[in-house]
N, C-alpha and C positions, 0 to 999 in steps of 0.2 A: 893593635893586635893583628898578627899575621894569620893567614889561613892555617898554617901549621899549628900556631898557638891555639886556634879555635878547635882543631882536631885533637890536640893533645892535652888541653887544659881542663879547668874545672867545669866549663860549660858542657863539653862533650860527655864528661864523666857523670854530671848530674842528669843530663838528658838520658844517658844510657841506663842510669839507675832507675829512672822513672819508667822507661820502657821495659826494663827487666821486671819490675814490680807489677806492671800492668799486664804484660803479655807472657811472662815466664820465659823470656829469651835471655840467654847468657849475655852479659853486658859487653863482653869482647866482640860478640857478633854484631851488636848494635854499633859499637865504636867503629868496627870495620865497615859496616854499612854506611855510616856517616862519612868515613874517609873516602869511600868509593863514590857515593852519591853526590857529595858536595861539589867536587870539581866537575862532575857530569852536569849537574844543574847549572852551575855557573857558565860552563862552556855553551850549553844550549841557550841560556839567556843572552850570552854574547852574540850568538848567531841571530837570535830574534831581534836584538837591538840594532842590527844593521838596517832594519826597516824603520823608517822615521815614525810611523804610527805606533809600532810596537815599543820603540824607545820612549816615546811620550807616555804611553800607558805604563811602562815599567817605572819611569821617573815619577809619575804621579802616585803609583802604588807605594813606592819607597818613601816618598815624602809624607804620605798620609798614614801609612800603617806600619812602617818598618824603620823605626828610629834607632834600633839597636838595644832597646831596654831589655829585650828578652835574653840578651847575652848575660846580663847581670841578675836576671830573675828567671831562670829556666823553668820555674814552676808554671810559667805561662803555657808551656808546650802542650799539656794535655787539654787545657781549655781552648786552645787554638787549633786543635786537630782538624776540625771541619774546614777551617780556613786553609790549612795546609793542603788538604785534599783538593780544594779548588785551585790553589796555586799550581799543584802538579798537573792537574787537568789542563791548565792553560799552557804550561811549559812544554809538556810532552805530547799533548793532544792525542791523536790516534795511535801514537807509539807507546803510550803509557803501559799497556799490558805487556808489551815486549820488554820494556825496561824492567818491570816488576818481575817477570819470569826469569830474566837473565840474572838480576840481583838475587833472587831467591835461590836459584841453582848454585850460585857461586859463594853465597854467604851461609847457606844451610838454613836460612830462615824460611819457614813455610809460607807458601803463596798466600794463604789466608791472613797472615800477619804482616807480610812485607808492606802492603799498601798502607795500613794504619800506622805502622812505624815510620814509614817515609813521610806520612802526613804530619807526624809529630816533628820530624826533622826539618821540613820545608820552611816553617816560619823562622827557625834558627838561622838557616842559610840566608834567607831574605833579610833578617835583622842584621846579620854580618855585612851583607852588601850595603844595606842602608847606612850602617855606621861608617863604612869606608867612603861612601858617597858624600856624607856630611863632612868628613875629615878632609876629603879632597876638593870639596866645594865644586862639584861638576853637575851639569844639567843633563838633559836627555842626549844632547849631541856628544857628550863625553863618556857615556856609559860603556860603549864598546871597548874603548881604550882602558877604562877603569877595570872592567871585568877581565880583559886580557892581561892586564898588569897583575891582578890578583893571582891568576894562574901561573904567570911567569915567575913571579916572586916566590910562590910556593914551590915550584919546581926547582928553582935555584937553591932554596933553603934545604929542600929534601936532599939535594945532591951532596950537601955538606954534612948531613946527618946520617952517616953510614950505619949507625946503630941507635935505635930508640925503641921505647916500649911500643909505640904505634906500629913500627915496622914488624916487630915480633908478633903483634896481634894480627896484622894483615897477613903475614906469612903463614900463621897457623890456621886462620879462618879461611883464607882464599885457597889454601892447598899447597902442597909441597912444590908443585911445578912452578907456582907463582913465586914462592919463596926462593927457589933455587935459581931462578932466571936472573937474579941480581941480588946484590947485598942490600938493596933498598926497595922493597915492594912499593912503598908510597911514591917514590920517584918514578917507578915504572908506570903507575897509574896516572900520575900527573903528566908525565911525558907522553903517554898514549893519548890522553885527551888533547894535549896541545898539538900533537903530531898526527892526530887521527881525522883530518879533514874538518877540524873544529869550526872553521869559518868558510868552508867550501859549499856546503849544502845545508839548507834549513829543513828540507822535507825528505821523507823516505830514507834513502841510503845514508844520509849524513849521520843520523843517530845510530843506525846500524853499524856504520864504520867505527864510530867512537866506541860503542859497546864491544864490537869485535876486537878492536885493538886493546881495550882494557883487559878483556878476559882471554885473549889469545885464540879467539874462535873466528 
């Protein structure tokens, strides 16, 4: 399963349906949030994996808790919401509120709901990474390359998909400016993450640069 498959397939739709039922959020908004937040989470994990201790911790967490089963059973997401919140606390640290504010402003999901929905999505993203890790048979030392490869492959695939339901959703949810900037809003997002200082800085401006490039601010 590619990252694009994750964002456009049954898993994302089932997660969006659960979030819609629980929070009263339009499912297209949830899918757009997943499409924006997933490459951001992966990019930030790639940054953190450049540190040997962080890579070991991530490797251990993937082996222990994220074997990919959640992709086949998205009903787990609600029960694992608290776990998802802890995951996001670790990934984003002191930048978490900035991330939530930016995502809230750009997806139209209210700030009081953005955090809980992201917490539902985080175990899905980790499950996807864990599945890819198992299939590639890599350890802590190979996580940076694995995560970079996931983003690179997704960007390449997005370039070949000039029209897709996900692009339509992203264009409508993220706004006309985003939709008109390219025929492929998803590729804009992935390209911005890859080109936005993704592995230049771990602290402070690094995340801000990524968000700024994603949202054109």
